C-alpha positions in Angstrom: 22.6 5.2 -21.3 19.5 3.5 -20.0 18.9 2.0 -23.4 22.3 0.4 -23.7 22.2 -0.9 -20.1 18.8 -2.4 -20.8 19.9 -4.1 -24.0 22.9 -5.6 -22.3 20.8 -6.8 -19.4 18.2 -8.4 -21.6 20.7 -10.1 -24.1 22.8 -11.5 -21.3 20.0 -12.1 -18.7 21.7 -10.1 -16.0 20.0 -9.2 -12.8 23.1 -8.5 -10.7 24.0 -4.8 -10.4 27.6 -5.7 -9.8 27.9 -7.8 -12.9 26.2 -5.3 -15.2 28.4 -2.5 -13.7 31.6 -4.5 -14.5 30.5 -5.2 -18.0 29.3 -1.7 -19.1 30.6 1.0 -16.8 33.9 1.7 -18.6 32.2 1.5 -22.0 29.7 4.1 -21.0 32.3 6.4 -19.4 34.3 6.4 -22.6 31.1 7.1 -24.7 29.7 9.8 -22.4 32.8 11.5 -21.1 31.2 14.9 -20.5 28.5 13.5 -18.2 29.0 13.0 -14.4 29.8 9.4 -13.6 26.8 9.2 -11.3 24.5 9.1 -14.4 26.0 5.8 -15.3 25.1 4.4 -11.9 21.6 5.7 -12.2 21.2 4.3 -15.7 22.2 0.8 -14.5 19.7 1.1 -11.6 16.9 2.1 -13.9 17.7 -0.6 -16.5 17.9 -3.4 -13.9 14.6 -2.2 -12.4 12.8 -2.4 -15.8 14.3 -5.8 -16.6 13.5 -7.4 -13.2 9.9 -6.1 -13.5 9.7 -7.7 -17.0 11.0 -11.0 -15.6 8.5 -11.1 -12.8 5.5 -10.3 -15.2 6.7 -12.8 -17.8 6.5 -15.6 -15.2 2.8 -14.9 -14.7 1.8 -14.0 -18.2 2.9 -15.2 -21.6 2.1 -12.1 -23.7 4.4 -9.6 -21.9 6.7 -7.7 -24.3 10.3 -7.0 -23.5 10.8 -3.5 -22.1 12.1 -0.6 -24.2 12.8 3.1 -23.5 10.9 4.6 -26.4 8.1 5.6 -24.0 10.4 6.3 -21.0 8.6 9.1 -19.1 10.5 8.9 -15.8 14.0 10.3 -15.2 15.4 8.8 -12.0 17.6 10.9 -9.8 18.4 8.4 -7.0 21.9 9.7 -6.3 22.2 12.9 -4.2 25.3 13.8 -6.2 23.1 14.4 -9.2 20.6 16.9 -7.7 20.2 19.3 -4.8 16.6 19.9 -3.7 15.6 23.1 -2.2 12.1 24.3 -1.2 11.4 26.3 -4.4 14.1 25.0 -6.8 16.0 22.0 -8.0 19.6 22.0 -9.1 20.7 19.2 -11.4 24.2 18.3 -12.4 24.5 18.1 -16.3 27.3 17.8 -18.8 27.0 21.6 -19.3 27.2 22.5 -15.7 24.5 22.9 -13.0 20.9 23.6 -14.1 18.6 25.3 -11.7 14.9 24.7 -12.2 12.2 26.7 -10.2 9.5 24.6 -8.6 5.8 25.1 -7.6 5.2 23.0 -4.5 2.1 21.1 -3.7 0.3 22.1 -0.5 0.8 18.7 1.0 4.6 19.0 0.6 4.8 21.3 3.6 4.7 18.4 6.1 8.0 17.1 4.8 10.0 20.2 5.7 12.9 19.1 7.9 12.9 15.5 6.6 15.9 14.0 4.9 15.9 13.9 1.0 16.8 10.4 -0.3 16.0 10.5 -4.0 13.8 11.9 -6.6 12.4 11.4 -10.1 11.2 13.6 -12.8 7.9 12.5 -14.4 6.9 13.7 -17.9 3.2 13.9 -18.6 2.6 15.6 -22.0 4.1 19.1 -21.8 4.3 19.1 -18.0 7.1 18.0 -15.7 6.5 16.7 -12.2 9.1 16.2 -9.5 8.5 13.2 -7.1 10.8 13.5 -4.1 11.5 10.6 -1.6 11.9 11.8 2.0 13.2 9.9 5.0 12.4 10.5 8.6 13.8 8.7 11.6 11.0 7.9 14.0 11.5 6.6 17.5 9.2 3.8 18.4 7.0 4.7 21.4 6.0 2.7 24.4 2.5 1.1 24.0 -0.1 0.4 26.6 -2.2 -2.2 24.7 -2.9 -3.6 21.3 -5.2 -2.7 18.4 -6.7 -5.6 16.5 -7.5 -4.6 12.9 -9.8 -6.7 10.8 -10.1 -5.5 7.1 -13.3 -6.4 5.4 -15.2 -5.7 2.2 -17.4 -2.9 3.7 -15.6 -2.0 7.0 -12.4 -1.9 9.0 -13.2 -3.2 12.5 -11.0 -2.3 15.4 -10.6 -3.9 18.9 -8.7 -1.7 21.2 -7.5 -3.8 24.2 -5.7 -2.4 27.2 -5.4 -3.7 30.8 -8.0 -1.3 32.0 -10.1 -0.7 28.9 -11.7 -2.4 25.9 -13.2 -0.5 23.0 -14.6 -1.5 19.7 -14.9 0.8 16.6 -16.4 0.1 13.2 -15.0 2.2 10.3 -17.5 2.1 7.4 -15.8 2.0 4.0 -18.9 0.6 2.1 -18.7 3.7 -0.2 -15.5 2.1 -1.7 -17.4 -1.0 -2.6 -20.3 1.0 -4.0 -17.9 2.9 -6.2 -16.3 -0.3 -7.5 -19.7 -1.7 -8.3 -20.8 1.4 -10.2 -17.7 1.6 -12.3 -17.8 -2.1 -13.0 -21.2 -1.7 -14.6 -20.0 1.4 -16.4 -17.1 -0.5 -17.9 -19.4 -3.3 -19.0 -21.6 -0.7 -20.8 -18.5 0.9 -22.5 -17.2 -2.5 -23.7 -20.6 -3.4 -25.2 -21.3 0.0 -26.9 -17.8 1.2 -28.1 -14.8 -0.1 -30.1 -11.2 0.8 -30.9 -9.6 4.0 -29.6 -12.8 5.4 -28.2 -13.3 2.3 -26.0 -9.6 2.5 -24.8 -9.9 6.2 -24.0 -13.1 5.8 -22.0 -11.9 2.8 -20.1 -8.7 4.6 -19.1 -10.6 7.7 -18.1 -13.1 5.9 -15.8 -10.5 3.4 -14.5 -8.3 6.4 -13.3 -11.3 8.1 -11.8 -12.4 5.0 -9.9 -8.9 4.4 -8.5 -8.6 8.0 -7.3 -12.0 7.9 -5.5 -11.3 4.6 -3.8 -7.8 5.6 -2.8 -9.3 8.8 -1.2 -11.6 6.7 1.0 -8.8 4.2 2.0 -6.4 7.0 2.9 -9.1 8.7 5.1 -9.9 5.4 6.8 -6.3 4.4 7.4 -5.6 7.9 8.8 -8.4 7.4 11.3 -6.9 4.0 12.4 -3.4 5.5 12.8 -4.8 8.4 14.9 -6.7 6.0 17.1 -3.5 4.0 17.6 -1.6 7.2 18.6 -4.4 8.5 20.8 -4.9 5.2 22.7 -1.1 4.4 22.7 -1.7 0.9 21.3 0.3 -1.4 19.0 -1.6 -2.2 15.7 -1.9 -5.9 15.0 -3.1 -7.2 11.5 -3.5 -10.5 9.7 -0.7 -11.8 7.5 -2.7 -12.0 4.2 0.2 -13.0 1.9 -0.9 -15.2 -1.1 -4.6 -14.9 0.0 -5.7 -14.2 -3.6 -4.5 -17.7 -4.6 -6.9 -19.2 -2.0 -9.9 -17.3 -3.4 -11.7 -19.9 -5.5 -15.4 -19.4 -5.6 -17.9 -18.7 -8.4 -17.1 -15.9 -11.0 -19.2 -13.2 -9.3 -17.9 -13.9 -5.8 -14.3 -14.1 -7.1 -14.7 -10.6 -8.7 -16.0 -9.2 -5.5 -13.3 -10.7 -3.3 -10.4 -9.9 -5.7 -11.6 -6.2 -5.9 -11.1 -5.9 -2.1 -8.1 -3.6 -1.5 -7.2 -5.2 1.8 -3.4 -5.2 1.3 -3.5 -1.5 0.3 -5.5 -0.7 3.4 -2.9 -2.6 5.5 0.0 -0.8 3.8 -1.6 2.6 4.4 -2.3 1.8 8.1 1.3 0.5 8.5 3.2 3.6 7.3 0.8 6.1 8.9 1.2 4.2 12.2 5.0 4.0 11.9 5.1 7.8 11.3 3.4 8.2 14.6 5.8 5.8 16.4 3.7 2.6 16.5 5.1 -0.2 14.3 2.4 -2.8 13.4 2.8 -6.6 14.0 1.4 -9.3 11.7 -0.1 -12.6 13.0 -1.3 -15.8 11.4 -4.9 -15.3 10.0 -6.0 -18.9 10.7 -9.3 -19.2 12.5 -9.5 -15.6 13.5 -13.2 -15.4 12.3 -14.1 -18.9 13.6 -12.6 -19.1 17.1 -14.7 -18.1 20.1 -12.7 -15.5 22.1 -14.3 -16.7 25.4 -13.9 -20.5 25.3 -11.8 -21.2 22.2 -14.4 -23.3 20.4 -14.4 -23.2 16.6 -17.7 -22.2 15.0 -18.8 -21.2 11.6 -20.3 -17.7 11.5 -23.8 -17.3 10.2 -24.0 -14.1 8.2 -22.7 -11.1 10.2 -23.5 -12.8 13.6 -21.1 -15.1 15.4 -22.7 -17.4 17.9 -20.7 -20.0 19.9 -22.4 -23.4 20.3 -20.5 -24.2 23.4 -20.8 -21.1 25.7 -23.5 -19.2 23.9 -21.4 -16.1 23.3 -22.8 -13.9 20.5 -21.4 -10.8 18.7 -20.6 -9.2 15.4 -18.3 -11.6 13.5 -16.0 -8.8 12.4 -15.4 -7.6 16.0 -14.8 -11.2 17.1 -12.1 -11.4 14.4 -10.6 -8.1 15.5 -10.6 -9.4 19.1 -8.9 -12.7 18.2 -6.3 -10.8 16.1 -5.4 -8.6 19.1 -5.3 -11.5 21.5 -3.0 -13.6 19.3 -0.2 -11.2 20.2 1.7 -12.6 23.1 1.4 -9.6 25.4 -2.5 -9.9 25.5 -2.8 -13.4 26.8 -2.4 -12.8 30.5 -4.8 -9.9 30.6 -8.3 -10.5 32.0 -10.2 -9.3 28.9 -13.3 -11.5 28.5 -15.7 -9.7 30.9 -14.7 -6.2 29.8 -14.8 -7.0 26.1 -18.2 -8.7 26.5 -19.6 -5.6 28.2 -18.1 -3.4 25.5 -19.7 -5.5 22.8 -23.1 -5.2 24.5 -22.8 -1.4 24.7 -23.3 0.8 21.6 -20.3 0.4 19.3 -18.6 3.4 17.8 -19.2 3.8 14.1 -17.3 6.1 11.8 -18.5 6.5 8.2 -15.9 7.4 5.5 -17.1 9.2 2.4 -15.3 10.2 -0.8 
């Protein structure tokens, strides 16, 4: 079914679900009479997803091949009429009746008990089958007492917790992620110089996956700490809107590689959904001048290294904390609060530092 839907979508350049449904639904129902009708809806969804992804990639690259289902390793079950998920088994509707498949649950799946099941997919990896289930939980947004400015950097995530009666600064050290990126970059260079063909492809895939898993572990630990701080302090997370930032990164080759390897958007995404789960929805503000503006007098200055010093009023602090402070105060609710004196005292005091390791 997916193959026929995909061929029709490619040949007629269809991206509309309604149009593809009108063209092919009756034809597939006649051909696959014994299958539940919901399989046709799912096949249309999968085919359109593959075709739309191909169109997006082909606009950026000229060597992208059209999609095919020869190596299709994912079976989408996005309609709750096709499957019934139970903690320990999965019942699937087939043309020969219902098929019950026993499951072995991952230990982290326990937290989703009581959540609403929205969809699932079966992933085939060699001789093993994995079930990925999408859950949904309705979370009530909580009242917040202040804001949490979050500045994501190459080696750290810097936080400015600003409340009417309290100012606190926290530095979360994620330099281990950068060190991992650098080590694996050198390892890939060595592999590319010394190997060829299938051996080269196998080693690159092996170390690429290992690097990704280790970096993701650090980012998830760091984002969990940020979300827990937001819930503990009852503050609303505020982050920079970094859309299209990679298009503005135009330096020398080495610096471009460093900046493009920064997983800032992944960090923001992890912080976002973890905070929402705890009842605090993040806000995004314009990133312009957050690292250059003096939070005391508003003067624009160019930071020198990691130190920010204002030429007008003489204010001096860590540039990343200045950026986090400015991010927080860009939210409207912060403006009337008398923060300058308290924040200056907090910056002079010993700043909290949390180191994240893999």
